[in-house]
C-alpha positions as CSV (number, residue, x, y, z in Angstrom):
1,X,0.0,0.0,0.0
2,X,1.3,3.4,-1.0
3,X,2.1,5.9,1.8
4,X,1.5,9.5,1.0
5,X,2.2,12.9,2.7
6,X,-0.9,14.9,3.1
7,X,0.3,18.1,1.5
8,X,1.8,20.8,3.7
9,X,0.4,19.2,6.8
10,X,3.3,16.7,6.7
11,X,1.0,14.0,7.9
12,X,2.2,10.6,6.5
13,X,-0.4,7.9,6.1
14,X,-1.2,4.9,4.0
15,X,-3.5,5.7,1.0
16,X,-6.4,3.9,2.6
17,X,-8.3,5.9,5.3
18,X,-11.5,5.5,7.3
19,X,-14.6,7.7,6.7
20,X,-16.5,7.6,10.0
21,X,-19.9,9.0,8.9
22,X,-21.5,5.5,8.6
23,X,-20.5,4.3,12.1
24,X,-23.1,6.7,13.5
25,X,-25.6,4.0,12.4
26,X,-23.7,1.2,14.2
27,X,-24.1,0.2,17.8
28,X,-21.4,1.7,20.0
29,X,-19.7,-1.6,20.8
30,X,-19.6,-2.6,17.1
31,X,-18.3,0.8,16.1
32,X,-15.5,0.7,18.6
33,X,-14.5,-2.8,17.6
34,X,-14.5,-1.8,13.9
35,X,-12.4,1.3,14.5
36,X,-9.8,-0.6,16.5
37,X,-9.7,-3.3,13.9
38,X,-9.1,-0.6,11.3
39,X,-6.1,0.6,13.3
40,X,-4.8,-2.9,13.8
41,X,-5.1,-3.4,10.0
42,X,-2.9,-0.4,9.2
43,X,-5.4,2.5,8.8
44,X,-4.1,5.7,10.5
45,X,-6.3,8.5,9.2
46,X,-9.9,8.8,10.6
47,X,-12.4,11.4,9.3
48,X,-15.5,12.4,11.2
49,X,-17.6,15.6,11.8
50,X,-19.6,17.3,14.5
51,X,-22.7,16.8,12.2
52,X,-22.3,13.0,12.3
53,X,-24.3,12.5,15.5
54,X,-22.3,10.2,17.8
55,X,-19.5,9.4,15.4
56,X,-17.0,11.6,17.3
57,X,-17.9,10.0,20.6
58,X,-17.3,6.5,19.2
59,X,-13.9,7.6,17.9
60,X,-13.0,9.1,21.2
61,X,-13.8,5.9,23.1
62,X,-12.0,3.7,20.5
63,X,-8.7,5.6,20.6
64,X,-8.6,6.8,24.2
65,X,-5.1,6.3,25.5
66,X,-3.6,6.0,22.1
67,X,-4.2,9.5,20.7
68,X,-0.7,9.9,19.4
69,X,-1.0,6.8,17.2
70,X,-3.8,8.1,14.9
71,X,-4.7,11.1,12.9
72,X,-8.2,12.5,13.5
73,X,-9.9,15.0,11.3
74,X,-13.3,16.5,12.1
75,X,-15.4,19.4,10.9
76,X,-17.7,22.3,11.8
77,X,-20.7,23.6,9.9
78,X,-20.6,26.8,12.0
79,X,-21.6,30.0,10.3
80,X,-20.5,32.4,13.1
81,X,-17.6,32.6,15.5
82,X,-19.6,31.7,18.6
83,X,-20.8,28.4,17.0
84,X,-17.3,27.7,15.8
85,X,-15.9,27.7,19.4
86,X,-18.9,25.7,20.7
87,X,-18.4,23.1,18.0
88,X,-14.7,22.9,18.6
89,X,-15.0,22.4,22.3
90,X,-17.7,19.8,21.8
91,X,-15.6,17.9,19.3
92,X,-12.6,17.9,21.7
93,X,-14.7,16.6,24.5
94,X,-16.4,13.9,22.4
95,X,-13.1,12.8,20.9
96,X,-11.5,12.7,24.4
97,X,-8.5,14.7,23.2
98,X,-6.9,18.1,23.6
99,X,-6.1,18.6,19.9
100,X,-7.5,17.8,16.4
101,X,-5.1,17.0,13.6
102,X,-7.1,18.5,10.8
103,X,-10.1,20.8,11.5
104,X,-12.2,21.6,8.5
105,X,-15.0,24.0,7.5
106,X,-17.7,21.5,6.5
107,X,-19.5,21.7,3.1
108,X,-18.2,25.3,2.6
109,X,-20.2,27.5,0.3
110,X,-17.7,30.3,0.7
111,X,-13.9,30.5,1.2
112,X,-13.3,32.2,4.5
113,X,-10.2,34.4,4.5
114,X,-8.5,36.8,7.0
115,X,-10.2,40.2,7.0
116,X,-13.3,39.1,5.2
117,X,-15.5,40.4,8.1
118,X,-16.7,37.0,9.2
119,X,-14.0,36.3,11.7
120,X,-14.2,32.6,10.8
121,X,-10.7,32.1,9.4
122,X,-9.3,34.1,12.3
123,X,-11.0,31.5,14.6
124,X,-9.0,28.7,12.9
125,X,-5.8,30.7,13.3
126,X,-6.5,31.3,17.0
127,X,-7.4,27.6,17.6
128,X,-4.2,26.6,15.9
129,X,-2.2,29.1,18.1
130,X,-3.8,27.6,21.2
131,X,-2.8,24.1,20.1
132,X,-6.4,22.9,19.8
133,X,-6.0,22.2,16.1
134,X,-2.9,21.4,14.1
135,X,-4.0,22.0,10.5
136,X,-6.7,24.0,8.8
137,X,-8.8,22.3,6.2
138,X,-12.0,22.7,4.2
139,X,-14.5,20.5,2.5
140,X,-16.6,21.4,-0.4
141,X,-19.1,20.0,-2.9
142,X,-19.0,22.8,-5.4
143,X,-16.0,22.7,-7.7
144,X,-15.5,26.4,-8.0
145,X,-15.4,26.8,-4.2
146,X,-12.9,24.0,-4.1
147,X,-10.7,25.7,-6.8
148,X,-10.9,29.0,-4.9
149,X,-9.9,27.4,-1.6
150,X,-6.9,25.7,-3.0
151,X,-5.7,28.7,-5.0
152,X,-6.0,30.9,-1.9
153,X,-3.2,28.9,-0.2
154,X,-5.0,29.4,3.1
155,X,-5.9,25.8,3.6
156,X,-3.7,22.8,4.2
157,X,-6.3,20.2,3.1
158,X,-9.1,20.1,0.6
159,X,-11.8,17.4,0.9
160,X,-14.0,16.9,-2.2
161,X,-16.0,14.1,-3.8
162,X,-13.8,12.0,-6.0
163,X,-14.3,8.6,-7.6
164,X,-13.8,6.9,-10.9
165,X,-16.9,8.7,-12.1
166,X,-15.1,12.0,-11.7
167,X,-14.9,14.4,-14.7
168,X,-12.1,16.5,-16.0
169,X,-12.8,19.3,-13.5
170,X,-12.3,17.0,-10.5
171,X,-9.2,15.5,-12.0
172,X,-7.8,19.0,-12.5
173,X,-8.6,19.7,-8.8
174,X,-6.3,16.8,-7.8
175,X,-3.5,18.3,-9.9
176,X,-4.1,21.8,-8.5
177,X,-3.9,20.4,-5.0
178,X,-0.5,18.9,-5.8
179,X,0.7,22.1,-7.4
180,X,-0.2,24.1,-4.3
181,X,0.9,21.4,-1.8
182,X,-2.6,21.0,-0.4
183,X,-3.5,17.6,0.9
184,X,-6.4,16.1,-1.2
185,X,-8.9,14.0,0.8
186,X,-11.4,12.1,-1.3
187,X,-14.9,11.7,0.0
188,X,-17.6,9.6,-1.8
189,X,-15.1,7.3,-3.4
190,X,-18.0,4.9,-4.1
191,X,-20.2,7.7,-5.4
192,X,-22.7,7.5,-2.6
193,X,-23.1,3.7,-3.1
194,X,-23.5,3.6,-6.9
195,X,-20.0,2.1,-7.3
196,X,-20.1,-1.5,-6.1
197,X,-16.6,-2.7,-7.2
198,X,-14.2,-1.8,-4.4
199,X,-11.2,-3.3,-6.2
200,X,-11.8,-1.0,-9.2
201,X,-12.4,2.0,-6.9
202,X,-9.1,1.4,-5.0
203,X,-7.2,0.8,-8.3
204,X,-8.4,4.1,-9.7
205,X,-7.3,6.0,-6.5
206,X,-3.9,4.4,-6.6
207,X,-3.1,6.3,-9.8
208,X,-3.1,9.6,-7.9
209,X,-0.2,9.6,-5.4
210,X,-1.5,12.7,-3.5
211,X,-5.1,11.5,-3.2
212,X,-6.3,10.1,0.2
213,X,-9.6,8.2,0.0
214,X,-11.7,8.0,3.2
215,X,-13.9,5.0,2.6
216,X,-17.3,5.2,4.4
217,X,-17.3,2.1,6.7
218,X,-20.2,0.8,8.8
219,X,-19.7,-2.9,9.1
220,X,-16.8,-5.3,9.7
221,X,-17.3,-6.9,6.3
222,X,-16.9,-3.5,4.6
223,X,-13.8,-2.9,6.6
224,X,-12.3,-6.2,5.6
225,X,-12.6,-5.3,1.9
226,X,-10.4,-2.2,2.4
227,X,-7.9,-3.9,4.7
228,X,-7.4,-6.7,2.2
229,X,-5.9,-4.0,-0.1
230,X,-3.1,-3.2,2.4
231,X,-1.0,-6.1,1.2
232,X,-2.7,-6.7,-2.2
233,X,-3.2,-3.2,-3.6
234,X,-5.1,-3.3,-6.9
235,X,-3.3,-1.9,-9.9
236,X,-5.1,0.1,-12.6
237,X,-4.6,-2.5,-15.3
238,X,-6.1,-2.6,-18.8
239,X,-8.9,-4.9,-17.6
240,X,-9.9,-2.6,-14.7
241,X,-9.6,0.5,-17.0
242,X,-12.0,-1.1,-19.5
243,X,-14.4,-1.8,-16.7
244,X,-14.2,1.7,-15.4
245,X,-14.7,3.2,-18.8
246,X,-17.9,1.2,-19.2
247,X,-19.1,2.3,-15.8
248,X,-18.4,5.9,-16.7
249,X,-20.5,5.6,-19.9
250,X,-23.4,4.2,-17.8
251,X,-23.2,6.5,-14.7
252,X,-21.3,9.7,-15.3
253,X,-23.2,12.9,-15.5
254,X,-26.2,14.3,-13.7
255,X,-27.0,11.6,-11.1
256,X,-27.8,12.1,-7.5
257,X,-24.9,11.3,-5.2
258,X,-27.1,10.7,-2.2
259,X,-25.5,13.3,0.1
260,X,-28.9,14.5,1.5
261,X,-28.0,18.2,1.7
262,X,-31.3,18.9,-0.2
263,X,-33.4,17.6,2.6
264,X,-35.7,17.9,4.4
265,X,-38.4,18.1,1.7
266,X,-41.6,20.1,2.6
267,X,-43.7,17.1,1.5
268,X,-41.5,14.4,2.9
269,X,-39.9,13.0,-0.2
270,X,-36.7,11.0,0.7
271,X,-34.9,12.8,-2.1
272,X,-31.4,11.2,-1.6
273,X,-32.9,7.8,-2.4
274,X,-35.9,8.6,-4.7
275,X,-33.8,10.8,-7.0
276,X,-31.5,7.8,-7.8
277,X,-34.0,5.0,-7.6
278,X,-33.6,4.0,-11.2
279,X,-29.9,3.3,-10.6
280,X,-30.4,1.6,-7.3
281,X,-32.9,-1.0,-8.6
282,X,-30.5,-1.9,-11.3
283,X,-27.1,-1.7,-9.6
284,X,-28.2,-2.9,-6.1
285,X,-31.0,-5.3,-7.1
286,X,-33.2,-6.0,-4.2
287,X,-36.9,-6.8,-4.0
288,X,-37.0,-4.4,-1.1
289,X,-36.8,-1.4,-3.5
290,X,-40.1,-2.6,-5.1
291,X,-41.9,-3.3,-1.9
292,X,-44.9,-1.4,-0.4
293,X,-42.7,0.9,1.7
294,X,-40.7,2.3,-1.2
295,X,-43.7,2.4,-3.5
296,X,-45.3,4.7,-0.9
297,X,-42.1,6.8,-0.7
298,X,-41.9,7.1,-4.5
299,X,-45.5,8.1,-4.7
300,X,-44.7,11.2,-2.6
301,X,-43.0,12.6,-5.7
302,X,-46.4,13.3,-7.2
303,X,-46.9,15.8,-4.4
304,X,-43.8,17.8,-5.3
305,X,-44.4,21.5,-4.8
306,X,-41.7,22.5,-7.3
307,X,-40.6,25.0,-4.7
308,X,-37.0,24.6,-5.8
309,X,-35.8,24.4,-2.2
310,X,-34.0,21.2,-3.0
311,X,-32.3,22.7,-6.1
312,X,-31.0,25.6,-4.1
313,X,-29.3,23.3,-1.6
314,X,-27.9,20.7,-4.1
315,X,-24.1,21.1,-4.1
316,X,-24.1,19.5,-7.6
317,X,-26.6,22.0,-8.9
318,X,-28.9,19.3,-10.2
319,X,-32.5,19.9,-11.4
320,X,-33.8,17.8,-8.6
321,X,-37.6,18.0,-9.3
322,X,-36.9,16.9,-12.9
323,X,-34.7,14.1,-11.7
324,X,-37.4,12.9,-9.3
325,X,-40.0,12.9,-12.0
326,X,-37.8,10.9,-14.3
327,X,-37.1,8.4,-11.6
328,X,-40.8,8.0,-10.7
329,X,-41.7,7.4,-14.4
330,X,-39.1,4.7,-14.7
331,X,-40.0,3.2,-11.3
332,X,-43.6,2.9,-12.3
333,X,-42.6,1.0,-15.5
334,X,-40.4,-1.4,-13.4
335,X,-43.2,-2.0,-11.0
336,X,-45.7,-2.7,-13.8
337,X,-43.3,-5.3,-15.2
338,X,-42.5,-6.8,-11.8
339,X,-45.8,-7.5,-10.1
340,X,-44.2,-10.0,-7.8
341,X,-41.6,-7.5,-6.6
342,X,-38.6,-9.3,-8.2
343,X,-35.8,-7.1,-9.5
C-alpha cells in the first residue's frame, strides 16, 4: 500500500483511510470494535464531523489512551464565531483529546479568509495558536469553491467528492492540490453507493499519489474489503480500466450522489434515495426497493411543490424535481413489469 504525505500538513499515512460517517448507524460496541480493527489493520487517518451525531464520541472511546497513534480529522458547519468555538469544544470533548489533527470547514459555500469580516478564518488561526488544532482544512461539494480554496493557499487540506466517475474538472482539482501542496482528501469514493466494485475503486485511486480516499465504513465486512488491499493493492490494469470506462458511460453525469443536503423536503420526499432509484434498482438489485414501503415513498414525488428548495441546496446544482419525476416514471414502469416485486 502506497504511503502519502498529506500536502503541507506533513501527515504521513497509507492511501487507505477511514470515513466515519456511517458508524453513527452502528451500535457503539460494534463501532469501537471496527475502529480498533481498522487501526490494527494499518489505517491511521480517521475522518468524522460534528454533524455525524455520535461518530466523534465513538472515535473518542475507540482511541482513548492511544491518541498519538492516529490522525483524527473533524469538521464544523458553524456560520459564526460563537458556534465555531462551541463546535470545537464539543468535538474535543467527544473525541477525548486536547487537539485535532485536521479541523475543517464543513461543506463550505464560501472560502473564508482573513479580513473578510466573518472572523471565521481568524478562529481557525487562533485555535491553531492555542494548540487545539494542528492543521486548517476545508470540505466542499461545489467545484468552484474547491478551486478558490486551493488557490487561496490558506488551507492545508481540501476534501472533495472523487471517484472513478469524476470528470475533468475534478481530476484538475487533484492536480491543482498537488501544485499548491494542499492535501487532497477524497470523499464519496464509491459515489454514494453507486459504485459496487471496491477493487476498481481502489485501483483508480492508486493512480493519484496525492489522493487520500476516506472509505465510508459501517460494518466489519466492509472494513475487511479495504484492509485486504493493504498487502494486495489493486493496480489500474487494462482490464480494470476497461471496466471503469464502461461504468463511466453508464453512470457519469447528472446523477444524485445521495448526500442528502437537499433535505428535508416540505412534502416528505426522501430525495437522496428517490432521485436515484432508477440506478439503485439496477445496480443494487433488491426486492425491497419494489416493496410497499418504497412504493409509498416514491408516490410522494407526485406531491412535489416545485418549490426549488432542494435545487437551491444541491451542491451539484442538479435539477432535482426533474430528476425525481424521471425516476418516478421509470420506477412505475419497473413496478408494472415486476408485479411480484422481483428485481
